[in-house]
N, C-alpha and C positions, 0 to 999 in steps of 0.2 A: 523526391519523395516526403512526404509529411508523417511526422510520429505523433501519436496523441499519447499522453501519459493523463490517467484518470485516477483521483484518489477522493475521499470524502472529505478531504480538507487540504494543509498544506503538508500533510506527513508524507506524501508522494514525492515532493521534492528530493527525499534522500534517493529516491529510485532515479529520478531524472538527473540528478547531478551523476549519478555513475553512466547513464545512458548517453548523455552528453558528450562525456568524454570519450566513450568508444563510437559515437556517431556524429561527431562535432560539426560535420559538413552537411548535415540533413536539418530542416527546419522542424521546430517542435512546437507543440500546443500543450499547454499544460490546462488541465480541467481539474477544479476542486469544487467538490459539491458541498459546500459550506451551509448552503440552505438546507442540507439534510443531515449535517453532522450533529451527534455521531451515528455511525451505521449500527453499532450495538444495541441501539435501543428500537431497531425496526423488526418488524416480522419478516420472516424469510419471503412469503410470497408479495408482501407489500414492496420490499427492497428491489426484488427482482423485476416489478413492474416498473419501479421508480428509474432505476438504472438503465435499463431498455429504452424507456420514453426518452430519457436525455439523451440517448445515442442516436436515436432517430433525428434529433435536432443536429448532434455534432456531426453525424455522417452526411448530412444535407449542407451543412455550412462548410466543412472542412475538406470533406473526402479524404480523410486519413489512409495511408496505405499500410499502417499497422498501428495497433493499440496496445498499451499496457496498462492493466488495471494492477496500479500500484497501490492495492489495499487488500490484506488479507481477508477481511471480513467478505469482501464484495467478492474476491476471487475464488474462495471455497464454496461460492454459491451459485455465481452468476455466469460463470464461463461457458456451460453448455447452452444457455439462451441465448448468449451474444455470439456465438458461433454458427448456432443455427440460423439467428436472424440475418447475420451481417457477412458479407463476404471478403472479409479482411483478416489477416492473421491476429490473434489475440494472444499476448503473454500475461500470464498472470504471476501473483507471487504469494507463496505458501510458507509455513514454517520450515525452516531449515532443519528437519528432524533426521533425515538421511545422513547429512555429513555431520551431523552432531553425535548421532549412534556410532560413525565410524571412528571418531576422533576421541571420544571421551575415554579418558584413563581410570577413572573411578567407577563407571559403569551406572554414575547417577546424573541425568540431565533434566533439565526443566525447559518448557515451553511458556515463554510469557506473552500472552496474546490477550485480545479483548474476549468477554465472555462468549460471544457468538462464535468467534474461531475456534476456543477450546472446546466447545460442546458440539460442532459440526461433524458430522459423518466423516468427510473428507479427511479432517485432520486425525481422526480415531484411524481411519485406515491406513493413513501414512505410517503410523507408530505400529500397527500391526503389519505391515510389509517390509518396514526399515528398521524398527526398534525393539523387535521384540525380545531381544535377549540383553536390553539393558532397563534401568529402571526410569520410566518417565513422568515427571511431575507436571500437570497440567494447571498453570494459573492463570485465572481468567481477570485481569485487573481492569477495574471498572473505572479508574479516574485517570490512569496513565494517558491516553490518548488527548484528552482534553488539558491536562497539565503540558503535554508538547506541544499543543496547539497553543497555548497561552505563551507559553516559553518563547515560541518563535515569533511570538508580536510582542515580545519584549517584558512579558510580566515576569517577576521573580518566583521562582521555583519554590514552592513549599517542601521543604527537605521532609517535613515528618510525615506528609501524605506520601511521597516517594519512597521513603524509608517503608512504609507500612504495606504500600503496593507490590514492593519488589522482596520482601522477607519471606513470604512463601516458596519463593523459588530455592532456597537455602536448605538443603536437607542433609543431616548426618546419619549414616546408617552403618553399623558394624564396623566402625572405625574408618568410613570413608565420608568423601563431601562430596557435593554437586559440583563440578568443574566446567559445566558448559550451560549457558542460559542462551537458548536461541531466541531471538526476537520475533515475534509474530504479528506484528504490527509496525507499518512504515514511518509512523510517528516515533517510535520507541529510539532509534540511533540518534534523534537529537537529544536524548537524555542520558545517553551511555557515561559521558564525563561524569556527572552528577551520580548516576547509578555505582560506578566503581568507586566512588569516594565512601558512599553510604553502605556499601556492601559489607557483610561480617567477614568474607576471606575472599582473595581473587579468584574471577572466574574468567572463562572465555565467553564474551557477549558476540554471538553469532548473528550476523547480517546479511541477509539473502540478496542486498540489492546488487551488489556486483555479478552475482551469477544470473539473475534476471536480465541485467543489461547485456551479458553476454548472450542468453538465450534471444533477446531481443534482435542482436546483430545478426545471428545465424537466420533468423526469419526475415530479416531485411534482405538479407543476401540472396536468400531463396526467392522473396518476392521479385526482386530486382532483375533476377534470372527469367522470369515469366514475361508474357505481353504485357506491354503498359496499357492501362485501361485509358478510355475516354474521360476527360475531367468533366465534360456536361457543363462547362462554364464556372465549375467552381472556382473561386479565388485562389491565387496561388500564394502561399504564405512567403512573404519576403525576410521576416525576421522572428524570431520565438516570441509567443504570444502566450497569455493566461487569461483563462476565464472562469469568474467565480458566479456559481449558480445564483447567490444571493443578489438581490436589488443593489445594494449598496454595501461591498464588502469593508471591512475595518480598515481605516487608514493605514494600521500597523502591518496588515496583510499587503496591502498596495505597495507600502515601501519595501516590505521583504521581497516582493516578486520584482519589484523593478530592480533591487538591489542584485539580483541574479539575471540581470538583463532580460527580463521579460516583460512585454508591454500589455497593460490590462485593458481588454478589451470587453465590452457589454453585449450580453447575447439574451435574447429572449427563449424561455424555455416553455412552451404551451403546456407540456404533459406536467408540470410541477403542481399546477392547480388542482388536478385531480388526483393527486397523491396523499396517502394517509400512512402513518407510520404502524398503523395495526391493519391486520389482515382483511 
């Protein structure tokens, strides 16, 4: 059974890392839409059209049995459209607001995410449903995703930018301090070590990747229990592969993927030529 992991770039590797640990006997296809990165700059309708178009090609080429949308911006927007269009399980990732609200001792938590994620109705509904009894600070970071993407490709982190981006997460109120920051972008875990060094006081940085991997495993078991579908001639994946949507990914990206045991393959996406970031 083939598992597809999709993200706007290489940030979703933080989720794939956890998923491979739990489902190491399954072949994986990692897809990074680096040609469309960053998703925070896209209008919602345009982004929905883009990702749905990409999945038309991906489904025809790989016919995955399960897909993980390892991108918070996409997950809070695109899941209904994907589930309506394609007949496979989709597992998304959203900010870990519910566990953060349950674990906080100070009653002050922050959600560090992209501007698109923090303003989306889905995120606000999570707060209303699961965190109405605590104080939630929403921080829409404009530069962190790109900072993480560059860091993964070997670029030195600009600590001044990083400190400025995370500073709004830290709130002092009535003698109490923020004690949990939930990471609302799959790129951010790759910056956590530096974030800890620059934080004004220690906090729990909450990464939902492991929970997403566990949910994917449950869905995979459910899928395996159903009738096997006809592959219709779609090739069987013999090894874990990576597909980037740009014509020629950065060499540093290719090296990163190879270091994780992923063989980079080229794939043409006809829908890309018709996509625009604006609605």
